Structure formats: C-alpha cells, structure tokens
N, C-alpha and C positions, 0 to 999 in steps of 0.2 A: 268197624267193629273189631273187637279183640278175639282172635281165634284161640283155640285151646293151646296150640303150640306157643304163641306169643305170650299168652297168660302164664304158661309154665315157665317160660324164660324170664318174665318179669318177677315171678315169685322167687326164682333162683337168684336173680340179681339182688333182690331185696333181702335175701337170706331168711325168707319166711318158710314156715312149714304148716300146711293145712291138711286136714282130713279131706277125703275126696268130696264129700257133700259140702264142706265149707268152701272149697275151691270152686265148685260149681256155682254155689250161691254168690260168691264174691264176683266171679266172672260175669254172671248174669246181671248183678247190680251195677258193675262198671259199664257194661254194655248199655244198660238202661240210662245211665248218666250220659254216655256219649250220644245216645239217640236223642235225648232231651236237648243237648247242646246243638246237635244238628238241626233239630226242629226250630230252635230259637234263631240259629243263623239264617234260616230260610225266611224269617219274617222280614218283609220289606220295610226299610227305614229310610225316611227322607234324608238325603245327604246334608241338608241344612240344619239338621238337629245337632246341637252341640252335646258333647259327652259331659256328663256330670258325675263326679266321684260320689257325692252324697245323695244325688237325686234332687236335692233342694238347694238352690243357690244360697250361700251363706257369706255375704260380703264381710270384710274385716270390720266395717263400721257397726255391724250388728253383733260381732263376736265379743265375748268377754275378754278383757285384757289378760295376758299371761301373768301369773303371780311371780314375784321375785323368787329366785331359787336360793334359799338360804338354809344353812344347817343349824341345828340346835341339839343340845344334849338331851337324852331321854331323862325325864324327871327322876325315875327311880331305877337306876342301873341294876341293882341287885335283884329286883323283881324280874327284869328281862333276862338276866344271866341265869337266874334260877330255873328258867324254862328249858335251858339247853341240856341235853342228855349228858354231855361231857364238856367241861371247860377247864383248861389248864394253862397257867402262865399267860393269861390274857388272850388265849386262842380258843375258838370253838373246835373241838375235836370231832371229826366226822368219820364214819366207818370207811375202811378201804373199799374201793369199788373194784371187784375182780374184772380183769379184761384178758383178752387173748389177741395175739398178733394175727392179722388177716393176711391171707396169701395175696 
C-alpha cells in the first residue's frame, strides 16, 4: 500500500498540487487499485493456460487483410485550410506554447 509519505513524494516527483482532501481521495483510490491487483494476483491460474492478448484467438486466416497505404489529395483544399485559425505561406500557424526550464 502507498503510505502518506510515499504518496507525497510521488506527488512532488510528478509536480502535482492537490488540496488536502483531493490528495486523501487520490491516495485512497490508488490503494484501492493496488488492493484489487493484489486480489487478482492471488487467484490461482493453471500454468497450462496460455496468455491471450485479446482474450479471443484471432488467427490471421480470419483477419481482414490490411489495406494498401496510399496517399491522395483532399478534394477541396480551400475548405480544409479555411478551418485553420491561422494559415500563412502554406504553413499552419499555431500559438506559441509557454514553457520553463526544469531544475
């Protein structure tokens, strides 16, 4: 389980800020998730059971073939470009994203 000191350390590492009640709630929810995982790990499983990614086997013979990856021009470029907030010299102009150096 995640004790309050470990939780506070994880919050600091992630650069999160929580009100006290939010932190208590989140710590409780994380501990509930860990408890559920521990309960699932305790369920005995026969070693002969194979792991399935999807749960249902899906052999290649039953799968749809992959489509060919081709490119094509959009039929009405001006309609598409007209949706951009800013478009200059063939470029979409996006707002600058402020950032700061981390220690």
